[in-house]
C-alpha positions as CSV (number, residue, x, y, z in Angstrom):
1,M,103.9,57.6,35.8
2,T,107.4,58.8,35.0
3,Q,110.0,60.7,37.2
4,R,113.4,61.9,37.0
5,I,115.2,62.9,40.3
6,G,118.4,64.6,40.3
7,L,121.4,65.1,42.5
8,L,121.2,64.5,46.3
9,F,124.8,65.4,47.4
10,C,126.2,67.8,49.7
11,C,129.5,69.4,49.6
12,R,131.9,71.5,51.6
13,T,135.0,72.6,49.3
14,R,137.0,75.7,49.0
15,G,134.7,77.3,52.0
16,L,131.4,76.9,50.1
17,R,128.3,75.0,51.4
18,C,125.4,73.8,49.4
19,P,121.9,73.3,50.8
20,P,121.7,70.1,52.8
21,L,119.0,68.7,50.4
22,F,118.0,69.7,46.9
23,L,115.7,67.9,44.4
24,L,116.2,68.5,40.7
25,G,114.2,67.6,37.7
26,V,111.1,65.8,39.2
27,T,108.5,65.3,36.3
28,C,105.6,63.0,37.2
29,H,101.9,63.1,37.5
30,A,101.9,63.1,41.3
31,V,104.0,64.6,44.0
32,V,106.9,62.5,44.9
33,L,108.6,62.7,48.2
34,C,111.9,61.0,48.8
35,S,113.4,60.8,52.3
36,L,115.9,58.5,54.0
37,L,114.7,55.6,56.0
38,P,114.7,56.7,59.6
39,G,117.3,55.2,62.2
40,L,119.8,54.1,59.5
41,E,123.3,55.1,59.1
42,G,124.3,56.2,55.6
43,S,122.4,54.3,53.2
44,A,121.3,54.0,49.7
45,R,117.8,52.9,50.5
46,L,115.0,55.1,49.7
47,W,111.4,55.4,50.9
48,H,109.0,56.4,48.0
49,L,105.5,57.9,48.7
50,S,103.1,58.7,45.9
51,S,99.4,59.7,46.1
52,N,98.5,57.6,43.2
53,V,100.7,54.6,43.3
54,S,100.5,51.7,45.9
55,H,103.2,50.8,48.3
56,H,103.3,47.4,46.7
57,E,104.0,48.7,43.2
58,L,106.9,50.9,44.4
59,G,108.4,48.2,46.5
60,F,107.7,50.0,49.9
61,C,110.4,49.8,52.5
62,E,112.3,47.4,50.2
63,T,115.2,46.0,52.3
64,E,117.1,44.4,49.4
65,A,118.0,47.5,47.4
66,K,119.8,47.1,44.0
67,L,123.2,48.4,43.5
68,A,123.0,52.3,42.9
69,L,124.0,53.5,39.6
70,S,124.8,57.0,41.1
71,L,125.7,58.8,44.2
72,D,122.4,60.8,43.9
73,F,120.9,59.1,47.0
74,W,124.0,57.6,48.5
75,T,124.6,59.0,52.0
76,L,127.0,58.6,54.9
77,S,126.5,59.5,58.5
78,S,128.8,60.3,61.5
79,E,125.7,60.5,64.1
80,N,126.3,57.2,65.4
81,L,129.7,58.2,66.6
82,K,129.0,61.7,67.5
83,A,125.8,60.9,69.6
84,V,127.7,58.9,72.1
85,L,131.6,59.8,71.6
86,P,132.6,63.6,72.5
87,V,133.9,65.7,69.6
88,D,136.7,68.2,70.0
89,P,134.8,71.6,70.8
90,V,137.7,73.4,68.9
91,K,136.7,73.6,65.2
92,E,139.8,75.2,63.8
93,N,142.1,72.9,61.8
94,Y,145.6,73.5,63.4
95,V,148.0,71.1,65.2
96,R,147.5,71.0,68.9
97,K,147.2,68.9,72.0
98,V,143.7,67.7,72.2
99,K,142.0,66.5,75.4
100,N,138.7,65.0,76.5
101,C,137.3,63.8,73.2
102,I,137.5,61.0,70.9
103,F,137.2,62.9,67.4
104,S,138.0,66.3,65.9
105,I,136.0,67.7,63.2
106,A,138.4,67.9,60.2
107,F,137.7,68.4,56.5
108,P,139.8,67.0,53.7
109,T,142.1,69.2,51.9
110,P,141.4,68.9,48.1
111,F,144.3,68.5,45.7
112,K,145.1,71.6,43.7
113,S,145.9,69.9,40.5
114,R,144.3,67.4,38.5
115,V,143.2,64.0,39.9
116,R,143.3,60.5,38.1
117,L,141.4,57.5,39.3
118,V,144.2,54.9,39.2
119,A,142.3,51.7,40.5
120,V,139.0,50.4,42.2
121,S,138.4,47.2,43.9
122,K,135.1,45.8,42.3
123,E,134.3,44.1,45.4
124,V,134.1,47.0,47.8
125,P,131.9,49.2,45.9
126,E,129.5,46.6,44.9
127,D,129.6,44.1,47.9
128,I,130.1,46.6,50.7
129,L,129.0,50.0,49.6
130,D,126.1,48.9,47.2
131,L,127.5,50.7,44.3
132,D,127.4,49.6,40.8
133,L,131.2,49.7,39.5
134,S,130.0,52.3,36.8
135,V,129.6,54.9,39.5
136,S,133.5,54.9,39.8
137,E,133.5,56.3,36.4
138,T,131.5,59.3,37.5
139,D,133.1,62.9,38.4
140,D,130.9,62.6,41.7
141,F,132.8,59.3,42.8
142,I,136.2,60.9,41.8
143,Q,135.4,64.0,43.9
144,L,134.3,61.8,46.8
145,V,137.4,59.6,46.9
146,S,139.7,62.6,46.5
147,G,138.4,64.6,49.3
148,E,137.0,67.3,47.1
149,K,133.4,66.8,48.0
150,I,131.6,65.4,51.0
151,V,128.7,63.3,50.5
152,F,125.3,64.4,52.0
153,G,125.2,63.6,55.9
154,S,128.9,63.3,56.4
155,I,130.7,65.4,58.8
156,P,134.5,64.1,58.3
157,L,136.3,63.3,61.7
158,A,139.9,62.8,62.8
159,H,140.4,60.2,65.4
160,R,142.5,61.1,68.6
161,Y,144.7,58.3,69.9
162,G,148.1,57.5,71.2
163,G,150.4,54.6,71.3
164,H,153.7,52.9,72.1
165,Q,155.9,53.1,68.9
166,F,158.9,50.8,68.9
167,G,158.4,49.9,72.5
168,I,158.3,53.5,73.8
169,W,155.3,55.7,74.8
170,A,155.0,58.3,72.0
171,G,152.0,60.4,73.4
172,Q,149.4,62.0,71.3
173,L,149.3,60.5,67.7
174,G,146.0,60.5,66.0
175,D,144.8,60.5,62.3
176,G,147.3,62.8,61.0
177,R,146.5,62.4,57.4
178,A,143.3,60.4,57.5
179,H,139.6,61.6,57.5
180,L,136.7,59.4,58.5
181,L,134.0,60.4,56.1
182,G,131.2,58.6,58.0
183,I,129.5,55.2,58.4
184,Y,127.5,53.3,55.6
185,M,125.0,50.8,56.3
186,N,124.7,48.3,53.3
187,R,121.8,46.3,52.2
188,Q,123.0,43.3,54.5
189,G,122.7,45.5,57.6
190,E,126.6,45.8,58.0
191,K,128.0,49.2,59.1
192,W,131.3,50.2,57.5
193,E,133.4,53.3,58.3
194,L,134.8,55.0,55.2
195,Q,138.1,56.7,55.6
196,L,140.4,58.7,53.2
197,K,144.2,58.3,53.8
198,G,146.5,61.0,52.4
199,S,143.8,63.5,52.5
200,G,145.3,66.5,54.1
201,K,146.4,67.9,57.6
202,T,144.2,67.4,60.8
203,P,144.8,68.5,64.5
204,Y,147.1,65.4,64.8
205,S,149.3,65.9,61.8
206,R,152.2,66.8,64.1
207,N,155.1,67.8,61.8
208,G,153.6,66.2,58.7
209,D,152.0,67.7,55.6
210,G,148.8,65.4,55.8
211,R,149.6,63.7,52.6
212,A,150.5,60.2,51.3
213,V,152.7,59.6,48.1
214,L,151.9,57.2,45.2
215,R,154.3,54.6,46.0
216,S,153.1,53.7,49.4
217,S,149.5,54.2,48.3
218,V,149.9,51.6,45.6
219,R,151.4,49.2,48.2
220,E,148.4,49.8,50.6
221,F,145.6,49.4,47.9
222,L,147.3,46.2,46.6
223,C,148.0,44.5,49.9
224,S,144.6,45.4,51.6
225,E,142.8,43.6,49.0
226,A,145.4,40.8,48.6
227,M,145.1,40.0,52.3
228,H,141.4,39.7,52.1
229,S,141.7,37.4,49.4
230,L,144.2,35.3,51.2
231,G,141.5,35.0,54.1
232,I,143.3,37.3,56.4
233,P,141.2,40.0,58.4
234,T,142.0,43.3,57.0
235,S,140.8,46.7,56.2
236,R,139.8,47.1,52.7
237,A,140.7,49.5,49.9
238,A,138.0,50.9,47.8
239,S,139.9,53.1,45.4
240,L,143.2,54.9,44.6
241,V,143.5,58.4,43.2
242,V,146.8,60.1,42.1
243,S,147.4,63.9,41.8
244,D,150.1,66.1,40.3
245,D,150.5,67.8,43.5
246,E,154.0,68.1,44.8
247,V,154.9,66.2,48.1
248,W,158.4,66.2,49.3
249,R,159.8,63.0,51.1
250,D,163.2,61.7,52.3
251,Q,162.3,58.2,51.7
252,F,165.1,56.6,53.6
253,Y,165.8,59.6,56.0
254,N,169.4,60.1,54.5
255,G,169.0,63.6,53.5
256,N,167.9,62.9,49.8
257,I,164.5,64.7,49.7
258,V,162.8,64.1,46.3
259,K,159.6,65.3,44.8
260,E,156.7,62.8,44.6
261,R,153.1,62.9,43.9
262,G,150.2,62.9,46.4
263,A,147.8,60.1,46.4
264,I,144.7,59.1,48.3
265,V,143.4,55.7,49.1
266,L,139.6,55.3,50.2
267,R,139.8,52.7,53.0
268,V,136.8,50.9,54.6
269,A,136.7,49.0,57.8
270,K,134.2,47.9,60.6
271,S,136.1,50.1,62.9
272,W,139.3,51.9,63.0
273,F,139.7,51.9,66.9
274,R,142.9,50.6,68.0
275,I,144.8,49.7,71.2
276,G,146.1,53.2,71.2
277,S,142.7,54.4,71.2
278,L,142.2,53.2,74.8
279,E,145.9,53.9,75.8
280,I,145.4,57.8,75.4
281,L,142.5,58.0,77.7
282,A,143.9,55.7,80.4
283,H,147.4,57.8,80.2
284,Y,145.6,61.0,80.6
285,G,143.2,60.0,83.3
286,E,140.1,60.4,81.2
287,L,138.5,57.3,82.9
288,D,134.9,58.2,82.4
289,L,135.4,58.7,78.7
290,L,137.5,55.5,78.6
291,R,134.5,53.6,80.0
292,T,132.2,55.3,77.6
293,L,134.5,54.4,74.6
294,L,134.9,50.8,75.7
295,D,131.1,50.5,76.3
296,F,130.5,51.9,72.7
297,I,133.0,49.4,71.1
298,I,131.6,46.5,73.0
299,R,127.9,47.4,72.1
300,E,128.8,47.9,68.3
301,H,131.5,45.3,67.7
302,F,131.4,42.6,70.4
303,P,127.8,41.3,70.2
304,S,128.6,38.1,72.4
305,V,129.6,40.5,75.3
306,K,126.8,42.0,77.4
307,V,127.2,45.7,78.1
308,T,125.4,45.2,81.4
309,E,127.7,42.5,82.5
310,P,130.0,43.6,85.3
311,N,132.9,41.4,83.8
312,R,132.4,42.9,80.3
313,Y,136.0,44.2,80.0
314,V,137.4,41.2,81.0
315,D,135.2,39.3,78.3
316,F,136.2,41.8,75.9
317,F,139.9,41.6,76.5
318,S,139.7,37.8,76.3
319,I,138.2,38.1,72.6
320,V,140.9,40.4,71.6
321,V,143.6,38.1,73.0
322,S,142.3,35.1,71.0
323,K,141.7,37.0,67.8
324,T,145.0,38.9,67.9
325,A,146.7,35.4,68.3
326,Q,144.9,34.1,65.3
327,L,145.5,37.1,63.2
328,I,149.4,36.9,63.9
329,A,149.3,33.3,63.1
330,L,147.5,33.9,59.8
331,W,150.3,36.5,59.0
332,M,152.9,34.0,59.6
333,S,151.2,31.4,57.6
334,V,152.0,33.6,54.4
335,G,155.3,35.1,55.5
336,F,153.6,38.5,56.2
337,A,155.6,41.0,58.3
338,H,153.5,44.1,59.2
339,G,156.8,46.1,59.7
340,V,155.3,48.7,62.3
341,C,153.5,46.6,64.9
342,N,153.0,49.7,67.3
343,T,150.1,49.7,69.5
344,D,148.5,52.4,67.4
345,N,148.7,50.1,64.5
346,F,146.9,47.1,66.2
347,S,143.2,47.3,65.9
348,L,140.8,46.3,68.7
349,L,138.9,44.3,66.0
350,S,142.0,42.2,65.4
351,I,142.0,43.2,61.6
352,T,145.2,44.3,59.6
353,I,145.3,47.9,59.3
354,D,147.9,50.6,58.4
355,Y,149.9,49.0,55.8
356,G,153.2,50.8,55.8
357,P,156.6,49.2,55.3
358,F,155.2,45.5,55.1
359,G,156.8,42.7,53.3
360,F,156.5,39.0,52.5
361,M,159.3,36.9,53.1
362,E,161.4,35.4,50.2
363,A,162.8,32.7,52.1
364,Y,162.2,31.4,55.7
365,N,164.1,33.8,57.8
366,P,163.0,34.5,61.3
367,D,165.1,37.8,61.3
368,F,163.4,39.1,58.1
369,V,162.9,43.0,58.7
370,P,160.8,44.7,55.9
371,N,161.3,48.1,57.5
372,T,164.7,49.6,57.1
373,S,163.7,52.3,59.7
374,D,163.6,49.3,62.3
375,D,167.3,49.7,63.3
376,E,166.8,47.5,66.4
377,R,164.9,44.7,64.4
378,R,162.1,45.0,66.9
379,Y,159.5,44.1,64.3
380,K,161.3,41.2,62.6
381,I,158.9,38.5,61.5
382,G,160.1,36.0,64.0
383,N,159.2,38.4,66.8
384,Q,155.7,39.4,65.8
385,A,154.1,36.8,68.2
386,N,155.9,38.3,71.0
387,V,155.0,42.0,70.0
388,G,151.5,40.8,69.9
389,M,151.7,39.9,73.7
390,F,153.5,43.1,74.4
391,N,150.8,45.2,72.8
392,L,148.2,43.1,74.5
393,N,149.8,44.0,77.6
394,K,149.7,47.7,77.1
395,L,146.0,47.0,76.2
396,L,145.6,45.3,79.6
397,Q,147.2,48.2,81.4
398,A,144.9,50.8,79.7
399,L,141.8,48.5,81.0
400,N,143.2,48.1,84.6
401,P,141.9,51.3,86.0
402,L,138.5,50.1,85.3
403,L,138.8,46.6,86.6
404,D,138.6,45.5,90.4
405,P,141.4,43.2,91.8
406,R,139.7,39.9,90.9
407,Q,139.1,41.0,87.2
408,K,142.7,42.1,87.1
409,Q,143.8,38.8,88.1
410,L,141.6,37.1,85.5
411,A,142.6,39.2,82.6
412,A,146.3,38.6,83.8
413,Q,145.6,34.8,83.5
414,I,143.9,35.3,80.0
415,L,147.0,37.1,78.6
416,E,149.2,34.5,79.9
417,G,147.3,31.8,77.8
418,Y,148.1,33.9,74.6
419,P,151.3,31.9,73.5
420,V,149.2,28.7,73.7
421,L,146.4,30.2,71.5
422,Y,149.0,31.5,69.2
423,Y,151.0,28.2,68.7
424,T,147.8,26.2,68.5
425,R,146.5,28.1,65.6
426,F,150.0,28.3,63.9
427,R,150.2,24.5,64.1
428,D,146.8,24.1,62.7
429,L,147.4,26.4,59.7
430,F,150.5,24.7,58.7
431,K,149.2,21.3,59.2
432,A,146.5,22.3,56.7
433,K,149.2,23.5,54.4
434,L,151.0,20.0,54.4
435,G,147.5,18.2,54.2
436,L,147.8,16.7,57.5
437,L,144.7,15.3,59.2
438,G,144.2,14.6,62.9
439,E,147.0,14.7,65.6
440,R,150.2,12.6,65.4
441,K,153.3,12.6,67.4
442,G,156.1,14.3,65.3
443,D,153.9,16.7,63.4
444,D,155.9,19.5,64.9
445,D,159.0,18.1,63.6
446,V,157.6,17.9,60.1
447,I,156.5,21.4,60.3
448,A,159.7,22.7,61.8
449,F,162.0,21.0,59.3
450,L,160.0,22.4,56.2
451,L,159.9,26.0,57.7
452,H,163.8,26.0,58.0
453,Q,164.3,25.2,54.3
454,F,164.0,27.4,51.2
455,W,160.7,28.7,49.9
456,A,160.5,26.7,46.7
457,L,160.4,22.8,46.6
458,K,163.0,23.0,43.8
459,M,165.5,24.4,46.3
460,I,164.3,22.3,49.2
461,S,165.0,19.1,47.0
462,E,168.7,20.2,47.0
463,H,169.1,20.0,51.0
464,K,170.9,16.9,52.0
465,L,168.1,16.2,54.6
466,F,165.3,16.3,52.1
467,P,164.9,12.7,51.4
468,A,164.6,11.9,55.1
469,W,162.0,14.7,55.3
470,V,160.1,13.2,52.5
471,S,160.1,9.7,53.9
472,Q,158.7,11.2,57.3
473,Y,156.1,13.2,55.4
474,L,155.1,10.1,53.4
475,L,154.7,8.1,56.6
476,R,152.5,10.8,58.1
477,L,150.2,11.1,55.2
478,K,149.5,7.2,55.4
479,S,147.9,7.9,59.0
480,N,145.3,10.3,57.4
481,M,142.2,8.3,57.8
482,N,139.8,8.2,54.9
483,D,141.9,10.4,52.6
484,S,143.0,10.3,49.1
485,D,145.8,12.1,47.2
486,S,143.2,14.0,45.0
487,E,141.3,15.1,48.1
488,R,144.5,16.2,49.8
489,R,145.8,18.0,46.9
490,K,142.5,19.8,46.6
491,R,142.7,20.8,50.2
492,M,146.2,22.0,50.0
493,T,145.6,24.2,46.9
494,T,143.1,26.2,48.8
495,V,145.4,27.0,51.7
496,N,148.7,27.4,49.8
497,P,148.8,30.5,47.8
498,R,150.7,30.5,44.6
499,Y,151.0,34.4,44.7
500,V,151.8,37.0,47.5
501,L,152.7,40.6,47.0
502,K,156.4,40.4,47.3
503,N,158.2,43.6,47.4
504,W,159.8,43.3,43.9
505,M,156.3,43.0,42.4
506,A,154.9,45.9,44.2
507,E,158.0,47.9,43.4
508,S,157.8,47.1,39.7
509,A,154.2,48.3,39.7
510,V,155.2,51.5,41.4
511,R,157.9,52.3,39.1
512,K,155.6,52.0,36.2
513,A,152.9,53.9,37.9
514,E,155.4,56.8,38.5
515,R,155.6,56.9,34.7
516,N,151.9,57.0,34.4
517,D,151.7,53.4,33.4
518,F,149.2,51.7,35.7
519,S,149.1,48.5,33.8
520,E,151.0,46.4,36.4
521,V,148.9,47.7,39.4
522,C,145.8,46.5,37.4
523,L,147.5,43.3,36.6
524,L,148.5,42.7,40.3
525,Q,144.9,43.7,41.5
526,H,143.6,41.0,39.2
527,V,146.0,38.3,40.0
528,L,145.9,38.9,43.8
529,Q,142.3,38.6,43.8
530,H,142.9,34.9,43.0
531,P,146.1,34.1,44.8
532,F,145.5,30.2,44.8
533,Q,144.9,30.1,41.1
534,K,147.5,29.9,38.3
535,H,147.3,32.8,36.1
536,S,149.2,32.7,32.6
537,A,149.9,36.4,32.7
538,A,151.3,36.1,36.4
539,E,153.5,33.2,35.3
540,K,154.7,35.5,32.4
541,A,155.5,38.1,34.8
542,G,157.5,35.9,37.0
543,Y,155.1,36.3,40.1
544,S,155.7,32.8,41.1
545,S,159.5,32.8,40.5
546,P,162.3,33.7,42.6
547,T,163.2,37.6,43.1
548,P,164.8,39.0,40.0
549,S,168.4,40.1,40.4
550,W,167.6,43.8,40.0
551,A,165.3,43.7,43.2
552,K,167.7,41.9,45.4
553,D,168.5,45.0,47.5
554,L,165.1,46.7,47.6
555,R,164.2,48.6,50.7
556,V,161.1,50.0,52.3
557,S,160.9,52.5,55.1
558,C,158.3,54.2,57.3
559,S,158.3,57.4,54.9
560,S,155.1,57.6,52.9
């Protein structure tokens, strides 16, 4: 029996619709039917039926599907969201105030000029999306990740949310340049939401053009994957495409408007719901919808919380508080400053999302601010833990209308415990970095002294107090029970990265990319996948060296 089954791909572009399902080029000795396994989200698994071939021979209901070599039978679905969460009844795509819904239907706007695939993260297509890397070389893939075509089963959505920006309630915000393409369930049974960023206007675009530019897209692509390799919970970046479409930006808000190129990142996450997703519903008194959304989030993403439990919202809040404390401690452990820690950028799943003007510290400086738009230095790195507490308090305020007096008291007590949760995790992380085992008096002093010095051991050694610190450190190491220098070194090399994406490295890659040279994007992508290992090419590029003189005054802003 031989068979050749062609394209299963639905598109809506430039006002045209193709049939929802079509089958091309079937050549076999029996009738072959292909249908998606029922009850799944988007999937690459197929159910084969044939009149003269046994189920066993065909691998009937096979759950361990191989990586797909094309997008022919690869699908997405928004039904899991749309079946429970209301969608804006207005279908037209124009900027407006939206009420009483979670999503608006909004289709990406394709680029008008040629599109070039700049980078693909091998792990995301293969480990998450069940796609062989070779699929990224096809036109279908490029059309998908650039927003030109919509895969079968997908109805793109833009999410409605609000938020506190720089401490002030900003009202309706929402996905102003992002489109949720749908949910994919992979061969491990994991659900992943695929989202394009920079893919055009939505009802939430406000005064924006719905686009992202190359420089910020390069940074987001690289840092998303770098953070994952550092072991920090984060959204992932599957691909980066750039066009020749003109996008005009005033990068530093000083009146200097320049022409840049539009780009799109395909991002994936278990969920894109954030604190602002709940805030907007509480703010406008949409309490039934708030309860519906919360129950959906708990059911889908918080399996340890029973959705029938009266205290479920308190239990949910407790988990978010704990995981947020852990996330920010992890940020601090690698010197990462998010840059825009608004409530609309804080995930309810406590993952790092929305990479804007982020930065990694060059030297220990609690006043380090990566975002030149942050005039009041609200989001300086030394304030991130406090901002986390502020944002969690705004989450609690959004939950309060659904809580009884006793539950409000319990939730308030949980929030009061946040500083201890954060500091405990922070200490554990830095003790691991120093190779310390167990608990000893004076550990905090060893950590604090080291933090207040320069980033590199060569510079630290020049400090007048360095000999005293070394003596204290060596004495502390002797208290490590049943430990050896080789075992300690092995542990320390797995938690102390040699490379992080410092601004000058990203800027160097961006400048080359703007000249259509993407070699450094590829180099950084490779190096940052293995940040704890020494790379000869990275050493030659100076990635573990101090910032070069040309990059001393680099600035990053909210403009992207």
